[in-house]
KOLGU-4560 file (N, C-alpha, C; in nm, 3 decimals, padded with zeros to 5 digits):
<recs>
<n_xx: 00.716 n_yy: -03.030 n_zz: 00.664 ca_xx: 00.751 ca_yy: -02.986 ca_zz: 00.530 c_xx: 00.680 c_yy: -03.073 c_zz: 00.427 mol: A seq: 1 type: MET>
<n_xx: 00.655 n_yy: -03.019 n_zz: 00.310 ca_xx: 00.591 ca_yy: -03.096 ca_zz: 00.205 c_xx: 00.680 c_yy: -03.213 c_zz: 00.161 mol: A seq: 2 type: PRO>
<n_xx: 00.616 n_yy: -03.317 n_zz: 00.109 ca_xx: 00.690 ca_yy: -03.430 ca_zz: 00.054 c_xx: 00.784 c_yy: -03.381 c_zz: -00.054 mol: A seq: 3 type: GLU>
<n_xx: 00.906 n_yy: -03.431 n_zz: -00.052 ca_xx: 01.001 ca_yy: -03.393 ca_zz: -00.155 c_xx: 00.950 c_yy: -03.437 c_zz: -00.291 mol: A seq: 4 type: GLU>
<n_xx: 00.955 n_yy: -03.351 n_zz: -00.388 ca_xx: 00.911 ca_yy: -03.385 ca_zz: -00.522 c_xx: 00.762 c_yy: -03.363 c_zz: -00.545 mol: A seq: 5 type: GLY>
<n_xx: 00.686 n_yy: -03.341 n_zz: -00.440 ca_xx: 00.542 ca_yy: -03.318 ca_zz: -00.455 c_xx: 00.520 c_yy: -03.172 c_zz: -00.490 mol: A seq: 6 type: ALA>
<n_xx: 00.468 n_yy: -03.146 n_zz: -00.608 ca_xx: 00.445 ca_yy: -03.009 ca_zz: -00.653 c_xx: 00.332 c_yy: -02.947 c_zz: -00.570 mol: A seq: 7 type: ALA>
<n_xx: 00.354 n_yy: -02.823 n_zz: -00.528 ca_xx: 00.251 ca_yy: -02.751 ca_zz: -00.454 c_xx: 00.189 c_yy: -02.650 c_zz: -00.548 mol: A seq: 8 type: ILE>
<n_xx: 00.057 n_yy: -02.653 n_zz: -00.554 ca_xx: -00.019 ca_yy: -02.561 ca_zz: -00.640 c_xx: -00.127 c_yy: -02.494 c_zz: -00.557 mol: A seq: 9 type: ARG>
<n_xx: -00.158 n_yy: -02.373 n_zz: -00.595 ca_xx: -00.268 ca_yy: -02.301 ca_zz: -00.533 c_xx: -00.358 c_yy: -02.247 c_zz: -00.644 mol: A seq: 10 type: PHE>
<n_xx: -00.487 n_yy: -02.253 n_zz: -00.618 ca_xx: -00.584 ca_yy: -02.188 ca_zz: -00.705 c_xx: -00.655 c_yy: -02.082 c_zz: -00.621 mol: A seq: 11 type: ILE>
<n_xx: -00.662 n_yy: -01.962 n_zz: -00.674 ca_xx: -00.742 ca_yy: -01.857 ca_zz: -00.612 c_xx: -00.862 c_yy: -01.835 c_zz: -00.702 mol: A seq: 12 type: ILE>
<n_xx: -00.978 n_yy: -01.876 n_zz: -00.653 ca_xx: -01.102 ca_yy: -01.851 ca_zz: -00.727 c_xx: -01.135 c_yy: -01.704 c_zz: -00.707 mol: A seq: 13 type: TYR>
<n_xx: -01.144 n_yy: -01.631 n_zz: -00.817 ca_xx: -01.146 ca_yy: -01.486 ca_zz: -00.813 c_xx: -01.246 c_yy: -01.429 c_zz: -00.912 mol: A seq: 14 type: SER>
<n_xx: -01.244 n_yy: -01.297 n_zz: -00.920 ca_xx: -01.323 ca_yy: -01.221 ca_zz: -01.018 c_xx: -01.234 c_yy: -01.111 c_zz: -01.074 mol: A seq: 15 type: ARG>
<n_xx: -01.266 n_yy: -01.068 n_zz: -01.194 ca_xx: -01.197 ca_yy: -00.954 ca_zz: -01.252 c_xx: -01.221 c_yy: -00.831 c_zz: -01.165 mol: A seq: 16 type: SER>
<n_xx: -01.120 n_yy: -00.748 n_zz: -01.155 ca_xx: -01.130 ca_yy: -00.621 ca_zz: -01.083 c_xx: -01.166 c_yy: -00.640 c_zz: -00.936 mol: A seq: 17 type: TYR>
<n_xx: -01.119 n_yy: -00.747 n_zz: -00.875 ca_xx: -01.147 ca_yy: -00.776 ca_zz: -00.734 c_xx: -01.022 c_yy: -00.744 c_zz: -00.652 mol: A seq: 18 type: CYS>
<n_xx: -01.028 n_yy: -00.636 n_zz: -00.574 ca_xx: -00.909 ca_yy: -00.598 ca_zz: -00.497 c_xx: -00.877 c_yy: -00.701 c_zz: -00.389 mol: A seq: 19 type: HIS>
<n_xx: -00.977 n_yy: -00.767 n_zz: -00.332 ca_xx: -00.949 ca_yy: -00.871 ca_zz: -00.232 c_xx: -00.876 c_yy: -00.988 c_zz: -00.296 mol: A seq: 20 type: LEU>
<n_xx: -00.907 n_yy: -01.019 n_zz: -00.421 ca_xx: -00.840 ca_yy: -01.127 ca_zz: -00.492 c_xx: -00.693 c_yy: -01.096 c_zz: -00.513 mol: A seq: 21 type: CYS>
<n_xx: -00.665 n_yy: -00.973 n_zz: -00.554 ca_xx: -00.527 ca_yy: -00.930 ca_zz: -00.573 c_xx: -00.452 c_yy: -00.930 c_zz: -00.440 mol: A seq: 22 type: GLU>
<n_xx: -00.518 n_yy: -00.884 n_zz: -00.334 ca_xx: -00.455 ca_yy: -00.883 ca_zz: -00.201 c_xx: -00.422 c_yy: -01.024 c_zz: -00.155 mol: A seq: 23 type: GLU>
<n_xx: -00.515 n_yy: -01.120 n_zz: -00.179 ca_xx: -00.487 ca_yy: -01.257 ca_zz: -00.138 c_xx: -00.368 c_yy: -01.313 c_zz: -00.216 mol: A seq: 24 type: MET>
<n_xx: -00.364 n_yy: -01.289 n_zz: -00.346 ca_xx: -00.252 ca_yy: -01.336 ca_zz: -00.428 c_xx: -00.120 c_yy: -01.279 c_zz: -00.378 mol: A seq: 25 type: ARG>
<n_xx: -00.118 n_yy: -01.150 n_zz: -00.351 ca_xx: 00.004 ca_yy: -01.085 ca_zz: -00.305 c_xx: 00.046 c_yy: -01.135 c_zz: -00.166 mol: A seq: 26 type: ASP>
<n_xx: -00.052 n_yy: -01.155 n_zz: -00.077 ca_xx: -00.022 ca_yy: -01.206 ca_zz: 00.056 c_xx: 00.029 c_yy: -01.350 c_zz: 00.049 mol: A seq: 27 type: ALA>
<n_xx: -00.028 n_yy: -01.430 n_zz: -00.041 ca_xx: 00.018 ca_yy: -01.568 ca_zz: -00.058 c_xx: 00.162 c_yy: -01.568 c_zz: -00.109 mol: A seq: 28 type: LEU>
<n_xx: 00.191 n_yy: -01.488 n_zz: -00.209 ca_xx: 00.329 ca_yy: -01.480 ca_zz: -00.261 c_xx: 00.426 c_yy: -01.441 c_zz: -00.151 mol: A seq: 29 type: ARG>
<n_xx: 00.388 n_yy: -01.343 n_zz: -00.070 ca_xx: 00.475 ca_yy: -01.297 ca_zz: 00.038 c_xx: 00.494 c_yy: -01.407 c_zz: 00.142 mol: A seq: 30 type: ALA>
<n_xx: 00.388 n_yy: -01.477 n_zz: 00.177 ca_xx: 00.395 ca_yy: -01.584 ca_zz: 00.277 c_xx: 00.480 c_yy: -01.701 c_zz: 00.229 mol: A seq: 31 type: ALA>
<n_xx: 00.477 n_yy: -01.727 n_zz: 00.098 ca_xx: 00.556 ca_yy: -01.838 ca_zz: 00.043 c_xx: 00.704 c_yy: -01.803 c_zz: 00.034 mol: A seq: 32 type: LEU>
<n_xx: 00.735 n_yy: -01.675 n_zz: 00.035 ca_xx: 00.875 ca_yy: -01.635 ca_zz: 00.022 c_xx: 00.932 c_yy: -01.687 c_zz: -00.107 mol: A seq: 33 type: GLY>
<n_xx: 01.040 n_yy: -01.760 n_zz: -00.099 ca_xx: 01.104 ca_yy: -01.815 ca_zz: -00.218 c_xx: 01.059 c_yy: -01.956 c_zz: -00.251 mol: A seq: 34 type: GLY>
<n_xx: 00.961 n_yy: -02.011 n_zz: -00.177 ca_xx: 00.917 ca_yy: -02.148 ca_zz: -00.201 c_xx: 00.857 c_yy: -02.161 c_zz: -00.340 mol: A seq: 35 type: MET>
<n_xx: 00.896 n_yy: -02.267 n_zz: -00.409 ca_xx: 00.843 ca_yy: -02.293 ca_zz: -00.544 c_xx: 00.700 c_yy: -02.343 c_zz: -00.533 mol: A seq: 36 type: ALA>
<n_xx: 00.609 n_yy: -02.271 n_zz: -00.592 ca_xx: 00.468 ca_yy: -02.311 ca_zz: -00.593 c_xx: 00.400 c_yy: -02.241 c_zz: -00.710 mol: A seq: 37 type: ALA>
<n_xx: 00.306 n_yy: -02.310 n_zz: -00.770 ca_xx: 00.229 ca_yy: -02.251 ca_zz: -00.879 c_xx: 00.105 c_yy: -02.185 c_zz: -00.820 mol: A seq: 38 type: GLU>
<n_xx: 00.076 n_yy: -02.064 n_zz: -00.865 ca_xx: -00.044 ca_yy: -01.993 ca_zz: -00.823 c_xx: -00.125 c_yy: -01.962 c_zz: -00.948 mol: A seq: 39 type: ILE>
<n_xx: -00.248 n_yy: -02.013 n_zz: -00.949 ca_xx: -00.337 ca_yy: -01.992 ca_zz: -01.064 c_xx: -00.459 c_yy: -01.913 c_zz: -01.019 mol: A seq: 40 type: GLU>
<n_xx: -00.492 n_yy: -01.810 n_zz: -01.094 ca_xx: -00.614 ca_yy: -01.732 ca_zz: -01.068 c_xx: -00.721 c_yy: -01.784 c_zz: -01.163 mol: A seq: 41 type: MET>
<n_xx: -00.837 n_yy: -01.822 n_zz: -01.109 ca_xx: -00.947 ca_yy: -01.873 ca_zz: -01.190 c_xx: -01.068 c_yy: -01.782 c_zz: -01.170 mol: A seq: 42 type: VAL>
<n_xx: -01.117 n_yy: -01.726 n_zz: -01.279 ca_xx: -01.232 ca_yy: -01.636 ca_zz: -01.275 c_xx: -01.361 c_yy: -01.718 c_zz: -01.262 mol: A seq: 43 type: ASP>
<n_xx: -01.428 n_yy: -01.707 n_zz: -01.149 ca_xx: -01.550 ca_yy: -01.786 ca_zz: -01.126 c_xx: -01.661 c_yy: -01.749 c_zz: -01.223 mol: A seq: 44 type: VAL>
<n_xx: -01.661 n_yy: -01.626 n_zz: -01.270 ca_xx: -01.768 ca_yy: -01.582 ca_zz: -01.359 c_xx: -01.762 c_yy: -01.647 c_zz: -01.497 mol: A seq: 45 type: ASP>
<n_xx: -01.654 n_yy: -01.718 n_zz: -01.527 ca_xx: -01.641 ca_yy: -01.787 ca_zz: -01.654 c_xx: -01.709 c_yy: -01.924 c_zz: -01.654 mol: A seq: 46 type: ALA>
<n_xx: -01.757 n_yy: -01.968 n_zz: -01.536 ca_xx: -01.816 ca_yy: -02.102 ca_zz: -01.524 c_xx: -01.933 c_yy: -02.097 c_zz: -01.426 mol: A seq: 47 type: ASP>
<n_xx: -02.055 n_yy: -02.120 n_zz: -01.473 ca_xx: -02.172 ca_yy: -02.115 ca_zz: -01.385 c_xx: -02.161 c_yy: -02.207 c_zz: -01.263 mol: A seq: 48 type: PRO>
<n_xx: -02.095 n_yy: -02.321 n_zz: -01.277 ca_xx: -02.079 ca_yy: -02.412 ca_zz: -01.163 c_xx: -01.990 c_yy: -02.349 c_zz: -01.055 mol: A seq: 49 type: ALA>
<n_xx: -01.888 n_yy: -02.276 n_zz: -01.097 ca_xx: -01.801 ca_yy: -02.208 ca_zz: -01.000 c_xx: -01.873 c_yy: -02.092 c_zz: -00.934 mol: A seq: 50 type: LEU>
<n_xx: -01.956 n_yy: -02.021 n_zz: -01.010 ca_xx: -02.035 ca_yy: -01.913 ca_zz: -00.951 c_xx: -02.125 c_yy: -01.972 c_zz: -00.842 mol: A seq: 51 type: VAL>
<n_xx: -02.190 n_yy: -02.082 n_zz: -00.873 ca_xx: -02.279 ca_yy: -02.145 ca_zz: -00.775 c_xx: -02.203 c_yy: -02.189 c_zz: -00.650 mol: A seq: 52 type: GLU>
<n_xx: -02.081 n_yy: -02.239 n_zz: -00.668 ca_xx: -02.004 ca_yy: -02.289 ca_zz: -00.555 c_xx: -01.938 c_yy: -02.178 c_zz: -00.472 mol: A seq: 53 type: GLN>
<n_xx: -01.885 n_yy: -02.076 n_zz: -00.537 ca_xx: -01.800 ca_yy: -01.978 ca_zz: -00.468 c_xx: -01.852 c_yy: -01.834 c_zz: -00.469 mol: A seq: 54 type: TYR>
<n_xx: -01.962 n_yy: -01.806 n_zz: -00.532 ca_xx: -02.010 ca_yy: -01.670 ca_zz: -00.560 c_xx: -01.976 c_yy: -01.566 c_zz: -00.454 mol: A seq: 55 type: ASP>
<n_xx: -02.035 n_yy: -01.575 n_zz: -00.339 ca_xx: -02.018 ca_yy: -01.472 ca_zz: -00.236 c_xx: -01.892 c_yy: -01.492 c_zz: -00.150 mol: A seq: 56 type: GLU>
<n_xx: -01.817 n_yy: -01.599 n_zz: -00.173 ca_xx: -01.698 ca_yy: -01.627 ca_zz: -00.093 c_xx: -01.569 c_yy: -01.574 c_zz: -00.155 mol: A seq: 57 type: LEU>
<n_xx: -01.574 n_yy: -01.533 n_zz: -00.280 ca_xx: -01.455 ca_yy: -01.491 ca_zz: -00.355 c_xx: -01.381 c_yy: -01.380 c_zz: -00.281 mol: A seq: 58 type: VAL>
<n_xx: -01.249 n_yy: -01.389 n_zz: -00.273 ca_xx: -01.162 ca_yy: -01.492 ca_zz: -00.325 c_xx: -01.156 c_yy: -01.615 c_zz: -00.233 mol: A seq: 59 type: PRO>
<n_xx: -01.138 n_yy: -01.730 n_zz: -00.294 ca_xx: -01.125 ca_yy: -01.857 ca_zz: -00.221 c_xx: -00.990 c_yy: -01.917 c_zz: -00.258 mol: A seq: 60 type: VAL>
<n_xx: -00.912 n_yy: -01.955 n_zz: -00.157 ca_xx: -00.780 ca_yy: -02.016 ca_zz: -00.179 c_xx: -00.790 c_yy: -02.166 c_zz: -00.158 mol: A seq: 61 type: LEU>
<n_xx: -00.748 n_yy: -02.241 n_zz: -00.259 ca_xx: -00.743 ca_yy: -02.387 ca_zz: -00.253 c_xx: -00.599 c_yy: -02.430 c_zz: -00.275 mol: A seq: 62 type: VAL>
<n_xx: -00.550 n_yy: -02.518 n_zz: -00.189 ca_xx: -00.413 ca_yy: -02.569 ca_zz: -00.202 c_xx: -00.415 c_yy: -02.714 c_zz: -00.244 mol: A seq: 63 type: GLY>
<n_xx: -00.318 n_yy: -02.752 n_zz: -00.327 ca_xx: -00.305 ca_yy: -02.890 ca_zz: -00.375 c_xx: -00.160 c_yy: -02.933 c_zz: -00.367 mol: A seq: 64 type: MET>
<n_xx: -00.140 n_yy: -03.057 n_zz: -00.330 ca_xx: -00.006 ca_yy: -03.114 ca_zz: -00.323 c_xx: -00.005 c_yy: -03.237 c_zz: -00.413 mol: A seq: 65 type: ARG>
<n_xx: 00.078 n_yy: -03.234 n_zz: -00.517 ca_xx: 00.085 ca_yy: -03.347 ca_zz: -00.610 c_xx: -00.050 c_yy: -03.372 c_zz: -00.673 mol: A seq: 66 type: GLY>
<n_xx: -00.092 n_yy: -03.498 n_zz: -00.674 ca_xx: -00.220 ca_yy: -03.536 ca_zz: -00.733 c_xx: -00.334 c_yy: -03.538 c_zz: -00.632 mol: A seq: 67 type: ASP>
<n_xx: -00.307 n_yy: -03.495 n_zz: -00.510 ca_xx: -00.410 ca_yy: -03.496 ca_zz: -00.406 c_xx: -00.520 c_yy: -03.397 c_zz: -00.439 mol: A seq: 68 type: SER>
<n_xx: -00.643 n_yy: -03.426 n_zz: -00.392 ca_xx: -00.751 ca_yy: -03.330 ca_zz: -00.414 c_xx: -00.722 c_yy: -03.197 c_zz: -00.343 mol: A seq: 69 type: PRO>
<n_xx: -00.782 n_yy: -03.092 n_zz: -00.393 ca_xx: -00.761 ca_yy: -02.961 ca_zz: -00.334 c_xx: -00.822 c_yy: -02.948 c_zz: -00.196 mol: A seq: 70 type: GLY>
<n_xx: -00.760 n_yy: -02.863 n_zz: -00.115 ca_xx: -00.806 ca_yy: -02.834 ca_zz: 00.020 c_xx: -00.841 c_yy: -02.685 c_zz: 00.026 mol: A seq: 71 type: VAL>
<n_xx: -00.966 n_yy: -02.655 n_zz: 00.060 ca_xx: -01.004 ca_yy: -02.514 ca_zz: 00.073 c_xx: -00.940 c_yy: -02.460 c_zz: 00.200 mol: A seq: 72 type: ARG>
<n_xx: -00.852 n_yy: -02.361 n_zz: 00.183 ca_xx: -00.777 ca_yy: -02.308 ca_zz: 00.296 c_xx: -00.844 c_yy: -02.187 c_zz: 00.359 mol: A seq: 73 type: LEU>
<n_xx: -00.900 n_yy: -02.098 n_zz: 00.278 ca_xx: -00.960 ca_yy: -01.978 ca_zz: 00.333 c_xx: -01.035 c_yy: -01.903 c_zz: 00.224 mol: A seq: 74 type: CYS>
<n_xx: -01.109 n_yy: -01.801 n_zz: 00.265 ca_xx: -01.174 ca_yy: -01.711 ca_zz: 00.170 c_xx: -01.170 c_yy: -01.570 c_zz: 00.226 mol: A seq: 75 type: HIS>
<n_xx: -01.189 n_yy: -01.473 n_zz: 00.142 ca_xx: -01.180 ca_yy: -01.329 ca_zz: 00.169 c_xx: -01.036 c_yy: -01.282 c_zz: 00.194 mol: A seq: 76 type: TYR>
<n_xx: -00.970 n_yy: -01.338 n_zz: 00.295 ca_xx: -00.834 ca_yy: -01.296 ca_zz: 00.332 c_xx: -00.750 c_yy: -01.420 c_zz: 00.360 mol: A seq: 77 type: HIS>
<n_xx: -00.619 n_yy: -01.409 n_zz: 00.338 ca_xx: -00.529 ca_yy: -01.521 ca_zz: 00.363 c_xx: -00.527 c_yy: -01.556 c_zz: 00.510 mol: A seq: 78 type: LEU>
<n_xx: -00.546 n_yy: -01.683 n_zz: 00.542 ca_xx: -00.537 ca_yy: -01.735 ca_zz: 00.678 c_xx: -00.398 c_yy: -01.797 c_zz: 00.691 mol: A seq: 79 type: ASP>
<n_xx: -00.306 n_yy: -01.724 n_zz: 00.752 ca_xx: -00.167 ca_yy: -01.769 ca_zz: 00.762 c_xx: -00.154 c_yy: -01.898 c_zz: 00.840 mol: A seq: 80 type: ALA>
<n_xx: -00.237 n_yy: -01.918 n_zz: 00.939 ca_xx: -00.233 ca_yy: -02.041 ca_zz: 01.018 c_xx: -00.271 c_yy: -02.163 c_zz: 00.935 mol: A seq: 81 type: GLY>
<n_xx: -00.379 n_yy: -02.152 n_zz: 00.858 ca_xx: -00.423 ca_yy: -02.263 ca_zz: 00.772 c_xx: -00.319 c_yy: -02.289 c_zz: 00.663 mol: A seq: 82 type: ARG>
<n_xx: -00.262 n_yy: -02.181 n_zz: 00.606 ca_xx: -00.159 ca_yy: -02.197 ca_zz: 00.504 c_xx: -00.038 c_yy: -02.269 c_zz: 00.563 mol: A seq: 83 type: LEU>
<n_xx: 00.005 n_yy: -02.228 n_zz: 00.680 ca_xx: 00.121 ca_yy: -02.291 ca_zz: 00.745 c_xx: 00.096 c_yy: -02.438 c_zz: 00.772 mol: A seq: 84 type: GLY>
<n_xx: -00.023 n_yy: -02.472 n_zz: 00.820 ca_xx: -00.057 ca_yy: -02.612 ca_zz: 00.846 c_xx: -00.056 c_yy: -02.693 c_zz: 00.715 mol: A seq: 85 type: ALA>
<n_xx: -00.109 n_yy: -02.636 n_zz: 00.609 ca_xx: -00.110 ca_yy: -02.704 ca_zz: 00.479 c_xx: 00.034 c_yy: -02.728 c_zz: 00.431 mol: A seq: 86 type: PHE>
<n_xx: 00.117 n_yy: -02.626 n_zz: 00.441 ca_xx: 00.254 ca_yy: -02.638 ca_zz: 00.393 c_xx: 00.334 c_yy: -02.738 c_zz: 00.475 mol: A seq: 87 type: LEU>
<n_xx: 00.301 n_yy: -02.752 n_zz: 00.602 ca_xx: 00.375 ca_yy: -02.848 ca_zz: 00.687 c_xx: 00.316 c_yy: -02.988 c_zz: 00.677 mol: A seq: 88 type: SER>
<n_xx: 00.209 n_yy: -03.003 n_zz: 00.600 ca_xx: 00.151 ca_yy: -03.135 ca_zz: 00.580 c_xx: 00.046 c_yy: -03.173 c_zz: 00.681 mol: A seq: 89 type: GLY>
<n_xx: 00.001 n_yy: -03.080 n_zz: 00.761 ca_xx: -00.102 ca_yy: -03.109 ca_zz: 00.864 c_xx: -00.241 c_yy: -03.077 c_zz: 00.815 mol: A seq: 90 type: ASN>
</recs>
């Protein structure tokens, strides 16, 4: 389980009108159930550096716990195994 008090955040690097991005967001919400977590959608096309980093991989899911650096969990589709390992602290 995550450290008590450590806020869990997710960023989905996405694009406007991207059905895969919406599917990943919805799948993440469903997988989290009632767990408190922030989910932020970031449009890669708004930042040339993000386009260079994530262009053909969108959507990309990054998880963060507290002040720790983000961990890239998956791209295109939600990887439930990687998400579960992240949530359990592995």
